[in-house]
DRENDO-1510 file (C-alpha; in Angstrom, 1 decimal, always signed):
<recs>
REC; n; res; u; v; w
REC; 1; MET; -5.4; -128.6; +32.2 .
REC; 2; GLY; -1.7; -128.5; +33.0 .
REC; 3; ASP; -1.3; -131.2; +30.4 .
REC; 4; LEU; -3.0; -129.0; +27.8 .
REC; 5; PHE; -0.7; -126.0; +28.5 .
REC; 6; SER; +2.5; -128.2; +28.6 .
REC; 7; ASN; +1.5; -129.7; +25.2 .
REC; 8; LEU; +0.8; -126.2; +23.8 .
REC; 9; GLY; +4.2; -125.1; +25.2 .
REC; 10; LEU; +5.8; -127.9; +23.2 .
REC; 11; GLY; +3.8; -126.8; +20.1 .
REC; 12; PHE; +4.9; -123.2; +20.4 .
REC; 13; SER; +8.5; -124.2; +20.8 .
REC; 14; VAL; +8.3; -126.2; +17.6 .
REC; 15; ALA; +6.2; -123.6; +15.7 .
REC; 16; PHE; +8.6; -120.7; +16.7 .
REC; 17; SER; +11.6; -122.3; +14.9 .
REC; 18; VAL; +12.8; -120.0; +12.0 .
REC; 19; GLN; +11.9; -122.6; +9.3 .
REC; 20; ASN; +8.3; -123.2; +10.6 .
REC; 21; ILE; +7.6; -119.5; +11.1 .
REC; 22; LEU; +8.8; -118.9; +7.5 .
REC; 23; SER; +6.6; -121.9; +6.3 .
REC; 24; ALA; +3.5; -120.4; +8.1 .
REC; 25; PHE; +4.2; -117.0; +6.6 .
REC; 26; ILE; +4.6; -118.3; +3.0 .
REC; 27; GLY; +1.5; -120.4; +3.5 .
REC; 28; CYS; -0.6; -117.5; +4.8 .
REC; 29; LEU; +0.7; -115.1; +2.1 .
REC; 30; VAL; +0.0; -117.6; -0.7 .
REC; 31; GLY; -3.3; -118.5; +0.8 .
REC; 32; THR; -4.5; -114.9; +1.0 .
REC; 33; LEU; -3.2; -114.3; -2.6 .
REC; 34; ILE; -5.2; -117.2; -4.0 .
REC; 35; GLY; -8.2; -116.4; -1.9 .
REC; 36; VAL; -8.2; -112.9; -3.3 .
REC; 37; LEU; -7.9; -114.1; -6.9 .
REC; 38; PRO; -11.3; -115.5; -7.9 .
REC; 39; GLY; -11.1; -118.8; -9.7 .
REC; 40; VAL; -8.0; -120.2; -8.0 .
REC; 41; GLY; -9.1; -122.1; -4.9 .
REC; 42; PRO; -7.1; -123.6; -2.1 .
REC; 43; ILE; -7.6; -127.1; -3.4 .
REC; 44; ALA; -6.0; -126.3; -6.7 .
REC; 45; THR; -3.2; -124.4; -5.1 .
REC; 46; ILE; -2.4; -127.1; -2.5 .
REC; 47; ALA; -2.4; -129.7; -5.3 .
REC; 48; MET; +0.0; -127.5; -7.3 .
REC; 49; LEU; +2.3; -126.9; -4.3 .
REC; 50; LEU; +2.5; -130.5; -3.1 .
REC; 51; PRO; +5.8; -131.1; -5.1 .
REC; 52; ILE; +7.5; -128.1; -3.3 .
REC; 53; THR; +6.8; -129.5; +0.1 .
REC; 54; PHE; +8.9; -132.6; -0.6 .
REC; 55; SER; +12.0; -130.6; +0.2 .
REC; 56; LEU; +10.6; -129.6; +3.6 .
REC; 57; ASP; +10.4; -131.6; +6.8 .
REC; 58; PRO; +6.9; -133.0; +7.5 .
REC; 59; THR; +6.0; -130.4; +10.2 .
REC; 60; GLY; +7.1; -127.5; +8.0 .
REC; 61; ALA; +5.2; -128.9; +4.9 .
REC; 62; LEU; +1.9; -129.4; +6.8 .
REC; 63; ILE; +2.2; -125.9; +8.5 .
REC; 64; MET; +2.6; -124.3; +5.1 .
REC; 65; LEU; -0.3; -126.3; +3.5 .
REC; 66; ALA; -2.5; -125.5; +6.5 .
REC; 67; GLY; -1.6; -121.8; +6.2 .
REC; 68; ILE; -2.7; -121.8; +2.6 .
REC; 69; TYR; -6.1; -123.3; +3.6 .
REC; 70; TYR; -7.1; -120.8; +6.3 .
REC; 71; GLY; -5.3; -118.0; +4.5 .
REC; 72; ALA; -7.6; -118.6; +1.5 .
REC; 73; GLN; -10.6; -118.2; +3.8 .
REC; 74; TYR; -9.3; -114.7; +4.8 .
REC; 75; GLY; -8.5; -113.7; +1.2 .
REC; 76; GLY; -11.9; -114.9; -0.1 .
REC; 77; SER; -13.6; -112.4; +2.2 .
REC; 78; THR; -11.5; -109.5; +0.7 .
REC; 79; THR; -12.8; -110.4; -2.8 .
REC; 80; ALA; -16.3; -110.9; -1.7 .
REC; 81; ILE; -16.4; -107.4; +0.0 .
REC; 82; LEU; -14.5; -105.4; -2.6 .
REC; 83; VAL; -15.6; -107.1; -5.9 .
REC; 84; ASN; -18.8; -109.1; -5.0 .
REC; 85; ILE; -17.1; -112.2; -6.3 .
REC; 86; PRO; -16.6; -114.8; -3.5 .
REC; 87; GLY; -13.0; -116.0; -3.8 .
REC; 88; GLU; -14.2; -119.1; -1.8 .
REC; 89; ALA; -17.4; -121.0; -1.7 .
REC; 90; THR; -17.6; -120.1; +2.0 .
REC; 91; SER; -17.4; -116.4; +1.3 .
REC; 92; VAL; -20.7; -116.4; -0.6 .
REC; 93; VAL; -22.6; -115.1; +2.4 .
REC; 94; THR; -20.0; -112.4; +3.2 .
REC; 95; ALA; -20.6; -110.9; -0.2 .
REC; 96; LEU; -24.3; -110.2; +0.6 .
REC; 97; ASP; -23.7; -107.5; +3.2 .
REC; 98; GLY; -20.0; -106.9; +2.8 .
REC; 99; HIS; -20.2; -105.6; -0.7 .
REC; 100; GLN; -23.2; -103.4; +0.2 .
REC; 101; MET; -21.1; -101.9; +3.0 .
REC; 102; ALA; -18.3; -101.3; +0.5 .
REC; 103; ARG; -20.7; -99.5; -1.8 .
REC; 104; GLN; -21.7; -97.2; +1.1 .
REC; 105; GLY; -18.0; -96.3; +1.5 .
REC; 106; ARG; -17.5; -98.6; +4.5 .
REC; 107; ALA; -15.3; -101.2; +2.8 .
REC; 108; GLY; -12.5; -100.6; +5.4 .
REC; 109; VAL; -14.9; -101.4; +8.3 .
REC; 110; ALA; -16.2; -104.5; +6.6 .
REC; 111; LEU; -12.6; -105.8; +6.0 .
REC; 112; GLY; -11.6; -104.9; +9.5 .
REC; 113; VAL; -14.5; -106.6; +11.1 .
REC; 114; ALA; -14.0; -109.7; +8.9 .
REC; 115; ALA; -10.3; -109.9; +9.8 .
REC; 116; ILE; -10.8; -109.3; +13.6 .
REC; 117; GLY; -13.7; -111.8; +13.7 .
REC; 118; SER; -11.6; -114.3; +11.9 .
REC; 119; PHE; -8.7; -113.8; +14.3 .
REC; 120; PHE; -10.9; -114.3; +17.3 .
REC; 121; ALA; -12.5; -117.4; +15.7 .
REC; 122; GLY; -9.1; -118.8; +14.9 .
REC; 123; THR; -7.9; -118.3; +18.4 .
REC; 124; VAL; -10.9; -120.1; +19.9 .
REC; 125; ALA; -10.7; -122.9; +17.3 .
REC; 126; THR; -7.0; -123.5; +18.2 .
REC; 127; LEU; -7.9; -123.9; +21.8 .
REC; 128; VAL; -10.8; -126.2; +20.9 .
REC; 129; ILE; -8.5; -128.4; +18.8 .
REC; 130; ALA; -5.9; -128.5; +21.6 .
REC; 131; ALA; -8.6; -129.4; +24.2 .
REC; 132; LEU; -10.3; -132.1; +22.1 .
REC; 133; GLY; -7.2; -133.6; +20.6 .
REC; 134; LYS; -6.2; -135.8; +23.5 .
REC; 135; PRO; -9.7; -137.2; +24.5 .
REC; 136; LEU; -10.5; -137.9; +20.8 .
REC; 137; THR; -7.2; -139.6; +20.3 .
REC; 138; GLY; -7.8; -141.8; +23.4 .
REC; 139; LEU; -11.2; -142.7; +22.0 .
REC; 140; ALA; -9.7; -143.4; +18.6 .
REC; 141; LEU; -7.2; -145.9; +20.1 .
REC; 142; LEU; -10.1; -148.1; +21.1 .
REC; 143; PHE; -11.0; -148.4; +17.4 .
REC; 144; GLY; -10.1; -151.6; +15.5 .
REC; 145; PRO; -10.3; -152.1; +11.7 .
REC; 146; THR; -14.1; -152.8; +11.9 .
REC; 147; GLU; -14.8; -149.5; +13.6 .
REC; 148; TYR; -12.5; -147.6; +11.2 .
REC; 149; PHE; -14.2; -149.1; +8.2 .
REC; 150; SER; -17.7; -148.0; +9.6 .
REC; 151; LEU; -16.3; -144.6; +10.5 .
REC; 152; MET; -15.1; -144.1; +6.9 .
REC; 153; VAL; -18.5; -145.2; +5.5 .
REC; 154; MET; -20.1; -142.6; +7.7 .
REC; 155; GLY; -17.6; -140.0; +6.5 .
REC; 156; LEU; -18.5; -140.7; +2.9 .
REC; 157; VAL; -22.2; -140.6; +3.7 .
REC; 158; PHE; -21.7; -137.1; +5.3 .
REC; 159; ALA; -19.9; -136.1; +2.0 .
REC; 160; VAL; -23.0; -137.2; +0.0 .
REC; 161; VAL; -25.4; -135.4; +2.3 .
REC; 162; LEU; -23.5; -132.2; +2.3 .
REC; 163; ALA; -22.5; -132.2; -1.4 .
REC; 164; ARG; -24.3; -129.7; -3.7 .
REC; 165; GLY; -27.2; -130.7; -6.0 .
REC; 166; SER; -28.2; -134.3; -6.8 .
REC; 167; ILE; -27.5; -137.0; -4.2 .
REC; 168; LEU; -27.2; -139.6; -7.0 .
REC; 169; LYS; -24.4; -137.6; -8.6 .
REC; 170; ALA; -22.6; -137.3; -5.3 .
REC; 171; VAL; -22.8; -141.1; -4.8 .
REC; 172; ALA; -21.6; -141.7; -8.3 .
REC; 173; MET; -18.5; -139.4; -7.7 .
REC; 174; ILE; -17.6; -141.2; -4.5 .
REC; 175; VAL; -17.9; -144.6; -6.1 .
REC; 176; LEU; -15.7; -143.4; -9.0 .
REC; 177; GLY; -13.1; -142.1; -6.5 .
REC; 178; VAL; -13.1; -145.5; -4.6 .
REC; 179; LEU; -12.8; -147.4; -8.0 .
REC; 180; LEU; -9.8; -145.2; -9.1 .
REC; 181; SER; -8.1; -145.9; -5.7 .
REC; 182; THR; -8.1; -149.7; -6.5 .
REC; 183; VAL; -6.1; -149.2; -9.7 .
REC; 184; GLY; -2.6; -150.8; -9.4 .
REC; 185; LEU; -1.3; -153.8; -7.5 .
REC; 186; ASP; -3.6; -155.7; -5.1 .
REC; 187; LEU; -2.6; -155.1; -1.4 .
REC; 188; GLU; -2.6; -158.8; -0.5 .
REC; 189; THR; -1.9; -160.8; -3.6 .
REC; 190; GLY; +0.2; -158.5; -5.7 .
REC; 191; GLU; -2.1; -159.1; -8.7 .
REC; 192; GLU; -2.5; -156.1; -11.1 .
REC; 193; ARG; -5.9; -154.5; -11.1 .
REC; 194; MET; -7.4; -152.3; -13.9 .
REC; 195; THR; -3.9; -151.5; -15.3 .
REC; 196; PHE; -4.8; -152.6; -18.9 .
REC; 197; GLY; -1.2; -153.9; -19.2 .
REC; 198; LEU; +0.3; -150.4; -18.8 .
REC; 199; ALA; +3.4; -150.6; -16.7 .
REC; 200; PHE; +3.1; -147.0; -15.3 .
REC; 201; LEU; -0.3; -147.8; -13.8 .
REC; 202; SER; +1.0; -150.8; -11.7 .
REC; 203; ASP; +1.9; -148.4; -8.9 .
REC; 204; GLY; -1.7; -146.9; -9.0 .
REC; 205; ILE; -2.8; -143.4; -9.9 .
REC; 206; ASP; -0.7; -140.8; -8.2 .
REC; 207; PHE; -2.7; -138.7; -5.7 .
REC; 208; ALA; -1.1; -135.4; -6.7 .
REC; 209; VAL; -1.7; -136.1; -10.4 .
REC; 210; LEU; -5.5; -136.7; -9.8 .
REC; 211; ALA; -5.8; -133.7; -7.5 .
REC; 212; MET; -4.0; -131.3; -9.8 .
REC; 213; GLY; -5.9; -132.5; -12.9 .
REC; 214; ILE; -9.3; -132.5; -11.4 .
REC; 215; PHE; -8.9; -129.2; -9.5 .
REC; 216; GLY; -6.0; -127.3; -11.1 .
REC; 217; ILE; -6.4; -127.9; -14.8 .
REC; 218; ALA; -10.2; -128.3; -14.8 .
REC; 219; GLU; -10.6; -125.0; -12.8 .
REC; 220; ILE; -8.5; -123.2; -15.5 .
REC; 221; MET; -10.7; -124.5; -18.3 .
REC; 222; ARG; -13.9; -123.6; -16.3 .
REC; 223; ASN; -12.7; -120.1; -15.7 .
REC; 224; LEU; -11.8; -119.6; -19.4 .
REC; 225; ASP; -15.2; -120.8; -20.3 .
REC; 226; HIS; -17.1; -117.8; -19.1 .
REC; 227; THR; -16.2; -114.1; -19.2 .
REC; 228; GLU; -16.0; -112.5; -15.8 .
REC; 229; HIS; -17.4; -109.2; -14.8 .
REC; 230; ARG; -15.6; -107.6; -11.8 .
REC; 231; ASP; -17.5; -104.9; -10.0 .
REC; 232; VAL; -14.5; -103.4; -8.2 .
REC; 233; VAL; -15.6; -100.8; -5.6 .
REC; 234; ARG; -14.7; -97.3; -6.8 .
REC; 235; GLN; -15.2; -95.7; -3.4 .
REC; 236; ALA; -12.3; -95.1; -0.9 .
REC; 237; ILE; -11.8; -98.0; +1.4 .
REC; 238; GLY; -11.7; -95.8; +4.5 .
REC; 239; SER; -10.6; -96.6; +8.0 .
REC; 240; LEU; -10.0; -100.3; +8.7 .
REC; 241; LEU; -10.7; -100.0; +12.4 .
REC; 242; PRO; -14.3; -100.4; +13.4 .
REC; 243; THR; -15.8; -97.7; +15.6 .
REC; 244; ARG; -17.1; -98.4; +19.1 .
REC; 245; ASP; -20.6; -98.6; +17.8 .
REC; 246; ASP; -19.6; -101.1; +15.0 .
REC; 247; PHE; -17.7; -103.2; +17.6 .
REC; 248; ARG; -20.8; -103.3; +19.8 .
REC; 249; GLN; -23.0; -104.5; +16.9 .
REC; 250; ALA; -20.4; -107.1; +15.7 .
REC; 251; TYR; -19.0; -108.8; +18.8 .
REC; 252; LYS; -22.0; -111.0; +19.7 .
REC; 253; PRO; -22.5; -112.3; +16.1 .
REC; 254; ALA; -18.7; -113.0; +16.0 .
REC; 255; ILE; -19.0; -115.1; +19.2 .
REC; 256; ARG; -22.1; -117.0; +18.0 .
REC; 257; GLY; -20.5; -117.5; +14.6 .
REC; 258; THR; -17.4; -118.9; +16.1 .
REC; 259; LEU; -19.4; -121.5; +18.2 .
REC; 260; ILE; -21.5; -122.5; +15.2 .
REC; 261; GLY; -18.5; -122.8; +12.8 .
REC; 262; ALA; -16.4; -124.7; +15.4 .
REC; 263; MET; -19.2; -127.3; +15.9 .
REC; 264; LEU; -20.0; -127.7; +12.2 .
REC; 265; GLY; -16.3; -127.9; +11.2 .
REC; 266; ILE; -15.8; -131.1; +13.2 .
REC; 267; LEU; -18.5; -132.9; +11.1 .
REC; 268; PRO; -17.0; -135.2; +8.4 .
REC; 269; GLY; -18.2; -134.5; +4.8 .
REC; 270; ASN; -17.4; -130.8; +4.7 .
REC; 271; GLY; -19.6; -129.5; +7.5 .
REC; 272; ALA; -17.4; -126.3; +7.6 .
REC; 273; VAL; -19.2; -125.1; +4.4 .
REC; 274; LEU; -22.4; -124.9; +6.3 .
REC; 275; GLY; -21.0; -122.6; +9.1 .
REC; 276; PRO; -21.4; -119.2; +7.3 .
REC; 277; PHE; -24.9; -120.1; +6.0 .
REC; 278; ALA; -26.0; -121.2; +9.5 .
REC; 279; SER; -24.6; -118.1; +11.1 .
REC; 280; TYR; -26.2; -115.7; +8.6 .
REC; 281; THR; -29.6; -117.4; +8.9 .
REC; 282; LEU; -29.4; -117.2; +12.8 .
REC; 283; GLU; -28.3; -113.6; +12.8 .
REC; 284; LYS; -31.2; -112.7; +10.4 .
REC; 285; LYS; -33.7; -114.6; +12.6 .
REC; 286; ILE; -32.7; -112.9; +15.9 .
REC; 287; ALA; -32.2; -109.4; +14.4 .
REC; 288; LYS; -34.6; -106.7; +15.5 .
REC; 289; ASP; -34.9; -105.5; +11.9 .
REC; 290; PRO; -34.1; -108.4; +9.5 .
REC; 291; ARG; -34.7; -106.1; +6.5 .
REC; 292; ARG; -31.2; -104.5; +7.2 .
REC; 293; PHE; -29.6; -107.8; +6.0 .
REC; 294; GLY; -28.6; -107.7; +2.4 .
REC; 295; ARG; -28.3; -103.9; +2.6 .
REC; 296; GLY; -25.0; -103.6; +4.5 .
REC; 297; ALA; -25.6; -105.1; +8.0 .
REC; 298; ILE; -22.3; -105.4; +9.9 .
REC; 299; GLU; -23.7; -108.6; +11.7 .
REC; 300; GLY; -24.0; -110.2; +8.2 .
REC; 301; VAL; -20.2; -109.9; +7.9 .
REC; 302; ALA; -19.0; -110.6; +11.5 .
REC; 303; GLY; -21.0; -113.8; +12.1 .
REC; 304; PRO; -20.4; -115.7; +8.8 .
REC; 305; GLU; -16.7; -114.7; +8.7 .
REC; 306; SER; -16.1; -116.0; +12.2 .
REC; 307; ALA; -18.0; -119.2; +11.5 .
REC; 308; ASN; -16.0; -119.6; +8.3 .
REC; 309; ASN; -12.6; -119.4; +10.0 .
REC; 310; ALA; -13.6; -121.4; +13.0 .
REC; 311; GLY; -14.9; -124.2; +10.8 .
REC; 312; ALA; -11.8; -124.1; +8.5 .
REC; 313; GLN; -9.7; -124.8; +11.6 .
REC; 314; THR; -11.8; -127.3; +13.5 .
REC; 315; SER; -12.0; -129.4; +10.3 .
REC; 316; PHE; -8.5; -130.5; +11.2 .
REC; 317; ILE; -9.8; -132.4; +14.3 .
REC; 318; PRO; -11.1; -135.5; +12.4 .
REC; 319; LEU; -7.9; -135.4; +10.3 .
REC; 320; LEU; -5.4; -135.2; +13.2 .
REC; 321; THR; -7.2; -137.5; +15.7 .
REC; 322; LEU; -9.0; -140.1; +13.5 .
REC; 323; GLY; -7.1; -139.8; +10.2 .
REC; 324; ILE; -10.4; -139.1; +8.4 .
REC; 325; PRO; -10.4; -136.2; +6.0 .
REC; 326; PRO; -13.7; -134.2; +6.3 .
REC; 327; ASN; -13.3; -132.3; +3.0 .
REC; 328; ALA; -11.3; -132.2; -0.2 .
REC; 329; VAL; -8.6; -129.9; +1.3 .
REC; 330; MET; -8.1; -132.3; +4.2 .
REC; 331; ALA; -8.0; -135.2; +1.7 .
REC; 332; LEU; -5.0; -133.4; +0.2 .
REC; 333; MET; -3.5; -133.1; +3.7 .
REC; 334; VAL; -3.8; -136.9; +4.1 .
REC; 335; GLY; -2.0; -137.2; +0.7 .
REC; 336; ALA; +0.8; -134.8; +1.9 .
REC; 337; MET; +1.1; -136.8; +5.3 .
REC; 338; THR; +1.3; -140.1; +3.4 .
REC; 339; ILE; +4.0; -138.7; +1.0 .
REC; 340; HIS; +6.1; -137.7; +4.0 .
REC; 341; GLY; +5.7; -141.2; +5.6 .
REC; 342; ILE; +3.2; -140.2; +8.3 .
REC; 343; ILE; +0.1; -142.4; +8.8 .
REC; 344; PRO; -2.8; -140.0; +9.6 .
REC; 345; GLY; -4.7; -141.2; +12.7 .
REC; 346; PRO; -4.5; -141.4; +16.5 .
REC; 347; GLN; -0.9; -142.5; +16.4 .
REC; 348; VAL; +0.2; -139.1; +15.1 .
REC; 349; MET; -0.1; -137.6; +18.6 .
REC; 350; THR; +1.9; -140.3; +20.3 .
REC; 351; LYS; +4.5; -141.0; +17.6 .
REC; 352; ASN; +4.9; -137.4; +16.3 .
REC; 353; PRO; +4.0; -135.1; +19.2 .
REC; 354; ASP; +6.2; -132.3; +17.7 .
REC; 355; LEU; +4.2; -132.5; +14.4 .
REC; 356; PHE; +0.8; -132.6; +16.1 .
REC; 357; TRP; +1.2; -129.8; +18.7 .
REC; 358; GLY; +3.5; -127.8; +16.4 .
REC; 359; MET; +0.8; -127.7; +13.8 .
REC; 360; ILE; -1.9; -126.6; +16.3 .
REC; 361; ALA; +0.4; -123.8; +17.7 .
REC; 362; SER; +1.2; -122.7; +14.2 .
REC; 363; MET; -2.5; -122.1; +13.5 .
REC; 364; TRP; -2.6; -119.4; +16.1 .
REC; 365; ILE; +0.6; -117.9; +14.8 .
REC; 366; GLY; -0.8; -118.1; +11.3 .
REC; 367; ASN; -4.0; -116.2; +12.3 .
REC; 368; LEU; -1.9; -113.4; +13.9 .
REC; 369; MET; +0.2; -113.2; +10.7 .
REC; 370; LEU; -3.0; -113.1; +8.6 .
REC; 371; LEU; -4.2; -110.1; +10.6 .
REC; 372; ILE; -0.9; -108.3; +10.0 .
REC; 373; ILE; -0.7; -109.4; +6.3 .
REC; 374; ASN; -4.3; -108.6; +5.4 .
REC; 375; LEU; -5.1; -105.2; +6.8 .
REC; 376; PRO; -2.0; -103.2; +5.7 .
REC; 377; LEU; -1.9; -104.8; +2.3 .
REC; 378; VAL; -5.5; -104.1; +1.2 .
REC; 379; GLY; -4.3; -101.7; -1.4 .
REC; 380; VAL; -2.1; -104.4; -3.0 .
REC; 381; TRP; -5.0; -106.9; -3.1 .
REC; 382; VAL; -7.2; -104.2; -4.8 .
REC; 383; ARG; -4.6; -103.8; -7.5 .
REC; 384; LEU; -4.3; -107.6; -8.0 .
REC; 385; LEU; -8.1; -107.8; -8.4 .
REC; 386; LYS; -7.7; -105.8; -11.6 .
REC; 387; VAL; -5.4; -108.4; -13.3 .
REC; 388; PRO; -7.4; -110.1; -16.1 .
REC; 389; TYR; -7.6; -113.9; -15.8 .
REC; 390; ARG; -6.3; -114.5; -19.3 .
REC; 391; LEU; -2.9; -113.2; -18.1 .
REC; 392; LEU; -2.9; -115.5; -15.0 .
REC; 393; PHE; -3.9; -118.8; -16.5 .
REC; 394; PRO; -0.7; -119.5; -18.7 .
REC; 395; ALA; +1.5; -119.0; -15.5 .
REC; 396; ILE; -0.8; -121.4; -13.5 .
REC; 397; LEU; -0.7; -124.0; -16.3 .
REC; 398; MET; +3.1; -123.9; -16.6 .
REC; 399; PHE; +3.4; -124.2; -12.8 .
REC; 400; CYS; +1.1; -127.2; -12.8 .
REC; 401; CYS; +3.1; -129.0; -15.5 .
REC; 402; ILE; +6.6; -128.2; -14.0 .
REC; 403; GLY; +5.3; -129.2; -10.5 .
REC; 404; ILE; +3.9; -132.5; -11.5 .
REC; 405; TYR; +6.9; -133.5; -13.6 .
REC; 406; SER; +9.2; -132.7; -10.7 .
REC; 407; ILE; +7.6; -135.4; -8.5 .
REC; 408; ASN; +8.5; -138.6; -10.5 .
REC; 409; SER; +10.1; -137.1; -13.6 .
REC; 410; LEU; +7.5; -139.0; -15.7 .
REC; 411; PRO; +6.1; -137.4; -18.9 .
REC; 412; THR; +3.0; -139.7; -18.5 .
REC; 413; ASP; +2.1; -137.7; -15.3 .
REC; 414; VAL; +1.9; -134.5; -17.4 .
REC; 415; MET; -0.3; -136.3; -19.9 .
REC; 416; PHE; -2.4; -137.6; -17.0 .
REC; 417; ILE; -3.1; -134.2; -15.5 .
REC; 418; ALA; -4.3; -133.1; -18.9 .
REC; 419; LEU; -6.6; -136.1; -19.2 .
REC; 420; PHE; -8.0; -135.7; -15.6 .
REC; 421; GLY; -8.3; -131.9; -16.2 .
REC; 422; PHE; -10.5; -132.6; -19.3 .
REC; 423; VAL; -12.5; -135.2; -17.4 .
REC; 424; GLY; -12.9; -132.8; -14.4 .
REC; 425; TYR; -14.1; -130.0; -16.8 .
REC; 426; ILE; -16.7; -132.4; -18.4 .
REC; 427; LEU; -17.9; -133.5; -14.9 .
REC; 428; ILE; -18.3; -129.8; -13.8 .
REC; 429; LYS; -20.2; -129.1; -17.0 .
REC; 430; PHE; -22.7; -131.9; -16.3 .
REC; 431; GLY; -23.3; -130.7; -12.7 .
REC; 432; PHE; -21.0; -133.3; -10.9 .
REC; 433; GLU; -19.1; -132.0; -8.0 .
REC; 434; PRO; -15.5; -133.3; -8.1 .
REC; 435; ALA; -14.7; -132.9; -4.3 .
REC; 436; PRO; -16.5; -136.1; -3.2 .
REC; 437; MET; -14.4; -138.1; -5.8 .
REC; 438; LEU; -11.2; -137.0; -4.2 .
REC; 439; LEU; -12.5; -138.0; -0.8 .
REC; 440; GLY; -13.6; -141.4; -2.2 .
REC; 441; PHE; -10.1; -141.8; -3.7 .
REC; 442; VAL; -8.2; -141.0; -0.4 .
REC; 443; LEU; -10.6; -143.1; +1.8 .
REC; 444; GLY; -10.9; -145.9; -0.8 .
REC; 445; LYS; -7.4; -147.4; +0.0 .
REC; 446; LEU; -7.9; -147.0; +3.7 .
REC; 447; MET; -11.4; -148.6; +3.5 .
REC; 448; GLU; -10.2; -151.6; +1.5 .
REC; 449; GLU; -7.3; -152.2; +4.0 .
REC; 450; ASN; -9.6; -152.0; +7.0 .
REC; 451; LEU; -12.3; -154.1; +5.4 .
REC; 452; ARG; -9.8; -156.9; +4.7 .
REC; 453; ARG; -8.3; -156.7; +8.2 .
REC; 454; ALA; -11.8; -156.8; +9.8 .
REC; 455; LEU; -12.8; -159.8; +7.6 .
REC; 456; ILE; -9.5; -161.7; +8.4 .
REC; 457; LEU; -10.1; -161.1; +12.2 .
REC; 458; SER; -13.7; -162.3; +11.9 .
REC; 459; ARG; -12.8; -165.2; +9.6 .
REC; 460; GLY; -14.8; -163.8; +6.7 .
REC; 461; SER; -18.0; -163.0; +8.7 .
REC; 462; LEU; -19.7; -159.7; +7.7 .
REC; 463; GLU; -21.7; -159.8; +10.9 .
REC; 464; THR; -18.7; -158.4; +12.7 .
REC; 465; PHE; -19.7; -154.9; +11.5 .
REC; 466; ILE; -23.1; -155.2; +13.3 .
REC; 467; GLU; -22.0; -157.2; +16.3 .
REC; 468; ARG; -19.4; -154.6; +17.5 .
REC; 469; PRO; -21.4; -151.8; +19.2 .
REC; 470; VAL; -19.3; -148.8; +18.0 .
REC; 471; SER; -19.3; -150.1; +14.4 .
REC; 472; ALA; -23.0; -150.8; +14.5 .
REC; 473; GLY; -23.7; -147.3; +15.9 .
REC; 474; LEU; -21.6; -145.6; +13.1 .
REC; 475; LEU; -23.3; -147.6; +10.4 .
REC; 476; ALA; -26.8; -146.8; +11.9 .
REC; 477; VAL; -25.9; -143.0; +11.9 .
REC; 478; ALA; -24.8; -143.3; +8.2 .
REC; 479; ALA; -28.1; -145.1; +7.2 .
REC; 480; ILE; -30.3; -142.6; +9.1 .
REC; 481; LEU; -28.4; -139.7; +7.4 .
REC; 482; LEU; -28.9; -141.2; +4.0 .
REC; 483; VAL; -32.6; -141.8; +4.5 .
REC; 484; ILE; -33.1; -138.2; +5.8 .
REC; 485; ALA; -31.2; -136.8; +2.8 .
REC; 486; LEU; -33.4; -138.7; +0.5 .
REC; 487; LEU; -36.6; -137.3; +2.0 .
REC; 488; PRO; -38.3; -135.0; -0.7 .
REC; 489; SER; -38.6; -132.0; +1.7 .
REC; 490; ILE; -34.9; -132.1; +2.7 .
REC; 491; ARG; -33.8; -132.5; -0.9 .
REC; 492; LYS; -35.8; -129.4; -1.9 .
REC; 493; GLY; -34.3; -127.5; +1.0 .
REC; 494; ARG; -30.7; -128.6; +0.1 .
REC; 495; ASP; -31.2; -127.4; -3.5 .
REC; 496; GLU; -32.5; -124.0; -2.3 .
REC; 497; VAL; -29.5; -123.5; +0.1 .
REC; 498; PHE; -27.0; -124.3; -2.6 .
REC; 499; THR; -28.6; -122.3; -5.3 .
REC; 500; GLU; -29.2; -119.2; -3.3 .
</recs>
């Protein structure tokens, strides 16, 4: 226990430096802003801002990117409550009761409960990360290349199981991501692979180029494709502080939501998305009068919002301790760490303790900032919601092009983001979810490296993956998950959850 507090003390001493506090503030402010603006998600924003982080030190860069991620979760709830447009996929559930509360003139209470619930969940999640960090890292140090390969296979299977819609489409996207990661020079022999004789492809496809094209440019095209209708609440927002009665109704759902979100966030393959859905379903099941849900029940805001924020933060656990990104945003984090010369995984805690504990401490500071940023600035966010998208997209497009050109000063990179943007738009149109592809791309290189190492150590024997107990266990879990996901009843249930 003393160890935990001394580590957190180290973290706070790092996080309280002027540069890191400024990084956290910028991240939280930008995150809230893009969470509020429907159509610009954290994935696209982090992809766009990757070039800016090159000038920062690794700790400051990651603190800022993390702030954008959980700031977007906060901002997404503001849009869901006031406009009935979820700024984030995870805010879909908040819109059900939050917007109804707003229409009844209780928008302030809904926003207040969402912010306080999120702050509580963020505080608990920070302690969970700090407590689990050391034991998980100790466990991860027992892993060899064989276990790492199997763990990544399990991560990709989780991504398939939790992706929206067709399982076949999710598998296809992961395979495409893994294939794209093999473009360039072979790790061992130096032979060119799939470069088609083009010199600029010999270094492989740049991670930032793929992410910005698939998420930034494709998202702009998708948003221009359909006209949006914003049902901005006309009523006064009212007091932001919940009454004693509101607090009494909301605190238990917030605690339950925090626990559900924290547990699901740790799962690889974007388990954090399930947190708000699971919390809402539970609250509805145990409520004395379930008919209140969907008509402005405060529990329907407190539970899912707490689950959302707890899941967003505990999803850092697999990234920081095992080096496995559980979702597309964390895949971008792996990209950012690699760009700064840090290899994600169990060594981060031992080789870069300042980065590890500084980032954990900054999460709590970031949550406190979000509470201060969000509640007093509600009026500003409401005005921003009235800005038409057609005025926003030229600025976003220009920012994408300048940002990507500034990385390597290559005109081909700008052409590539346009190409990937078009491909991403076509994929979205045909019902393919691009997030698993980014996960496949990031894990593809790591999988290939560990597969080759494992085969060298076992002298080419594939049986090593079954003979080593941890590896065999991970592959067995992956196989069971895939079989369960393919069962007709489960597939039907999945489709219903994601289409609701």
